[in-house]
C-alpha positions in Angstrom: 91.1 145.9 84.0 92.0 143.1 81.6 91.4 143.7 78.0 89.0 140.8 77.3 87.6 140.0 80.7 85.1 141.5 83.1 87.6 141.7 85.9 91.3 141.7 86.7 93.5 139.2 84.9 97.1 138.2 85.5 98.5 141.2 83.7 96.6 143.4 86.1 98.0 141.4 89.1 101.6 141.9 87.8 101.1 145.6 87.1 99.5 146.2 90.6 102.5 144.4 92.2 104.9 146.6 90.3 103.0 149.7 91.2 102.9 148.8 94.9 106.7 148.2 94.8 107.3 151.6 93.3 104.8 153.4 95.5 105.8 151.9 98.9 109.5 151.1 98.3 109.2 147.5 99.2 109.1 144.1 97.5 105.7 142.6 96.9 105.1 138.8 97.0 102.1 136.7 96.2 102.0 133.3 97.8 99.4 130.7 96.8 99.4 127.5 98.8 97.0 124.6 99.4 94.9 124.8 102.6 93.4 121.9 104.5 93.7 118.2 104.0 92.9 116.5 100.7 91.6 118.1 97.5 88.7 120.1 98.9 90.7 122.4 101.2 90.9 125.3 98.8 93.8 127.7 98.5 95.3 130.3 100.8 96.4 133.5 98.9 98.8 135.7 100.8 99.9 139.1 99.5 102.8 140.6 101.4 105.3 143.4 101.2 108.8 143.2 102.7 110.5 146.5 103.6 114.2 147.2 104.0 113.7 149.0 107.3 116.4 150.8 109.2 117.2 149.8 112.8 114.8 151.6 115.2 112.1 152.2 112.6 108.5 151.9 113.7 107.5 150.4 110.3 107.1 146.6 110.3 109.5 144.6 108.2 106.6 142.6 106.5 102.9 143.5 106.1 100.6 140.7 104.9 97.0 140.3 103.7 95.6 136.8 103.2 92.3 135.2 102.2 91.0 131.8 101.4 89.9 131.0 97.8 87.4 130.2 96.6 85.5 133.0 98.2 82.1 134.5 97.6 83.2 137.8 96.2 85.8 136.8 93.5 84.9 135.0 90.3 88.4 133.6 89.6 91.9 133.3 91.1 93.4 136.3 89.3 90.6 138.5 90.7 91.1 137.1 94.1 94.9 137.8 94.0 94.3 141.3 92.7 91.8 141.9 95.5 94.4 140.7 98.0 96.9 143.3 96.6 94.3 146.1 97.1 93.8 144.9 100.7 97.6 144.9 101.2 97.8 148.5 99.9 95.2 149.5 102.5 97.1 147.8 105.3 100.3 149.5 104.3 98.6 152.9 104.4 97.3 152.0 107.8 100.8 151.2 109.0 102.1 154.6 107.7 99.3 156.4 109.6 100.2 154.6 112.8 103.9 155.4 112.5 105.1 158.4 114.3 107.2 160.9 112.4 110.6 161.9 113.8 110.8 165.4 115.2 
């Protein structure tokens, strides 16, 4: 994790995004947007990967993982974003397991 912190920092988030791109052959995005009305709505953090899929492929074009922040398990926003990327990696692996291989 980050050099001077107790958890993931923005460098860890960037490196994880690059690793996911290389590992899964897609393009990783992290979208942070306000949620709710007014200043107390919190944020929605969406981690997603877009794939360049061939016609007829069983793989989805986009896989997403999203969570509201603040949450009870992440101490800061970089940790929350990193956690979302780990969840995204899991969801991508589940999509691969559900895809039938051609014979």
